[in-house]
C-alpha positions as CSV (number, residue, x, y, z in Angstrom):
1,M,85.4,155.1,44.1
2,K,82.2,154.4,43.0
3,A,80.3,151.2,42.8
4,G,81.5,148.0,40.9
5,D,85.1,149.4,40.6
6,S,88.7,147.3,41.4
7,V,90.6,148.5,44.3
8,T,94.0,147.7,45.3
9,V,94.7,148.7,49.0
10,I,98.9,148.3,49.8
11,G,98.8,147.8,52.9
12,D,97.6,145.7,55.9
13,G,97.8,147.9,58.8
14,A,95.4,149.6,60.8
15,V,94.8,152.1,57.8
16,G,94.5,149.7,55.2
17,L,91.9,147.1,56.8
18,S,90.0,150.1,57.5
19,A,90.6,150.9,53.8
20,V,89.1,147.6,52.6
21,I,85.9,148.6,55.0
22,S,85.4,151.5,53.1
23,A,85.8,150.0,49.3
24,K,83.5,146.9,50.5
25,L,81.0,149.9,51.9
26,L,81.2,152.0,48.4
27,G,80.5,148.8,46.7
28,A,83.7,147.9,44.9
29,E,83.6,144.6,42.8
30,R,87.0,143.4,43.5
31,I,89.2,144.2,46.4
32,I,92.9,143.2,46.3
33,L,94.9,143.3,49.8
34,M,98.6,143.7,49.6
35,G,100.0,143.0,52.5
36,R,102.8,139.9,54.4
37,H,100.9,139.3,57.7
38,A,98.5,136.3,57.6
39,R,96.6,137.3,60.9
40,R,95.9,140.8,59.3
41,T,95.2,139.9,55.8
42,D,92.9,137.4,57.3
43,L,91.3,140.1,59.2
44,G,91.0,142.1,55.6
45,R,89.3,139.1,54.0
46,E,86.7,139.4,57.1
47,F,86.6,143.2,56.1
48,G,85.6,142.0,52.2
49,A,88.6,142.0,50.4
50,T,88.0,139.8,47.5
51,D,92.5,138.7,47.1
52,V,95.5,138.9,48.8
53,V,98.3,139.5,47.3
54,A,101.7,138.9,49.6
55,G,104.1,140.1,47.0
56,R,106.3,143.5,47.0
57,G,107.7,145.3,44.2
58,Q,107.7,144.1,40.8
59,D,106.6,140.6,41.8
60,G,103.9,142.1,43.9
61,A,102.4,144.5,41.2
62,A,102.7,141.3,38.3
63,A,100.8,139.3,40.9
64,V,98.1,142.3,40.8
65,R,97.9,142.7,36.6
66,E,97.8,138.8,36.5
67,L,94.7,138.6,38.7
68,T,93.4,141.7,36.8
69,G,93.9,140.1,33.0
70,G,96.8,142.5,32.9
71,F,95.2,145.7,33.1
72,G,95.4,146.8,37.4
73,T,92.2,148.1,39.3
74,E,91.0,151.4,38.6
75,R,91.5,152.5,42.1
76,V,94.6,152.3,44.1
77,L,94.8,153.6,48.1
78,E,98.6,153.7,49.2
79,C,97.9,153.2,53.1
80,V,102.1,153.3,54.2
81,G,103.2,156.3,53.7
82,L,106.4,154.9,52.5
83,K,108.3,155.5,48.8
84,D,108.4,152.0,47.8
85,A,104.4,151.6,48.4
86,L,103.8,154.6,46.0
87,V,105.8,152.8,43.5
88,Q,104.4,149.8,43.6
89,A,101.2,151.8,43.9
90,A,101.9,152.9,40.2
91,G,102.7,149.2,39.5
92,V,99.3,148.3,40.1
93,V,97.1,150.5,39.0
94,R,95.6,150.9,35.3
95,D,96.2,153.2,32.8
96,G,93.9,156.4,33.4
97,G,93.0,155.1,37.0
98,T,94.2,156.6,40.4
99,I,95.9,155.9,43.0
100,S,95.0,157.7,46.7
101,R,97.7,158.7,49.2
102,V,96.2,157.8,52.3
103,G,99.5,156.7,53.9
104,A,101.1,159.9,55.7
105,P,104.4,160.3,53.6
106,Q,107.6,159.5,55.2
107,Y,109.5,161.0,51.9
108,P,110.1,164.3,50.5
109,E,109.8,163.7,46.8
110,V,107.1,162.0,44.6
111,P,108.4,159.5,42.1
112,F,106.2,160.4,39.3
113,G,107.7,161.2,35.9
114,F,107.2,160.9,32.1
115,P,106.2,157.4,32.3
116,E,103.0,157.2,34.6
117,F,101.8,161.0,33.0
118,L,101.6,159.1,29.8
119,R,99.6,156.2,31.2
120,N,96.8,159.7,32.9
121,I,97.4,158.4,36.1
122,T,95.6,160.8,39.0
123,L,97.2,161.1,42.2
124,T,95.6,162.2,44.9
125,G,95.4,161.8,48.9
126,G,96.1,164.1,52.0
127,V,94.4,164.5,55.4
128,A,91.2,162.3,55.9
129,P,88.4,165.1,57.3
130,S,87.4,162.1,59.7
131,R,84.9,163.7,61.6
132,A,82.7,164.8,58.1
133,Y,82.2,160.9,57.9
134,I,80.8,160.2,61.0
135,D,77.4,160.5,60.5
136,E,77.6,158.2,57.2
137,L,79.7,155.5,59.2
138,L,78.1,155.5,62.7
139,P,75.2,153.9,61.2
140,H,77.3,151.4,59.7
141,I,78.9,150.7,63.3
142,L,75.8,150.7,65.1
143,N,73.6,148.1,63.1
144,G,76.9,145.9,63.4
145,E,77.3,145.9,59.6
146,I,81.0,146.8,60.4
147,H,83.7,145.9,63.0
148,P,86.7,148.8,62.6
149,G,87.1,148.4,65.7
150,R,88.8,144.7,65.5
151,V,92.1,146.2,64.6
152,F,92.8,147.2,68.1
153,D,93.8,143.7,69.2
154,R,96.2,144.3,72.2
155,T,95.4,147.5,75.8
156,V,98.4,148.7,77.1
157,A,98.2,150.8,80.6
158,L,99.1,154.4,80.2
159,D,102.2,153.3,81.8
160,D,103.3,151.0,78.9
161,V,102.9,153.3,75.7
162,A,106.8,152.6,74.4
163,E,105.8,149.1,74.7
164,G,102.6,149.4,72.9
165,Y,104.9,151.7,70.6
166,R,107.1,148.3,70.2
167,L,104.5,145.9,70.0
168,M,103.2,147.4,66.6
169,N,106.8,148.4,66.0
170,D,107.3,144.6,65.7
171,R,104.3,143.8,64.5
172,E,103.6,142.1,67.6
173,A,100.2,144.2,67.5
174,L,98.2,145.7,64.6
175,K,97.1,148.7,66.8
176,V,97.2,149.5,70.4
177,V,94.7,150.6,73.0
178,I,95.7,152.3,75.8
179,R,93.8,152.4,78.9
180,P,95.1,154.8,82.0
């Protein structure tokens, strides 16, 4: 991603919201966050999302294309890890654009065939080398420019880890901190 790009972030969880922060830091001109949970998408707007699209599938792709004059965005960050999210990413990426798989894949095959090939879409992704970014990102956190810790909205005791997972699974919590 480079300054001035348009980006769509698919997913309003902690990974997606962190992707919004990153896109903003890298100078994205337009950041479209695709998510359906108002509390999370509101936080996404505070982090730098310029637009929010609640639709999924073809409806969501159509909404993004409408926002972008029919073209889609140059970059798409798929932050969910489900096949439907990757299919949606293909629906919102601009011809010649790039889809980065940030969400850990929960499926064995990639649903890209000849139609996507003809659009010259780049598909990339992998485990983030987080430690490599600490020196670059920590000053932004320490000077108060970004607040990624805001994705942690609940605290549970070590004995309540199962409850913490339930809260996140049921979308009652965005991300849980576990305290001994």
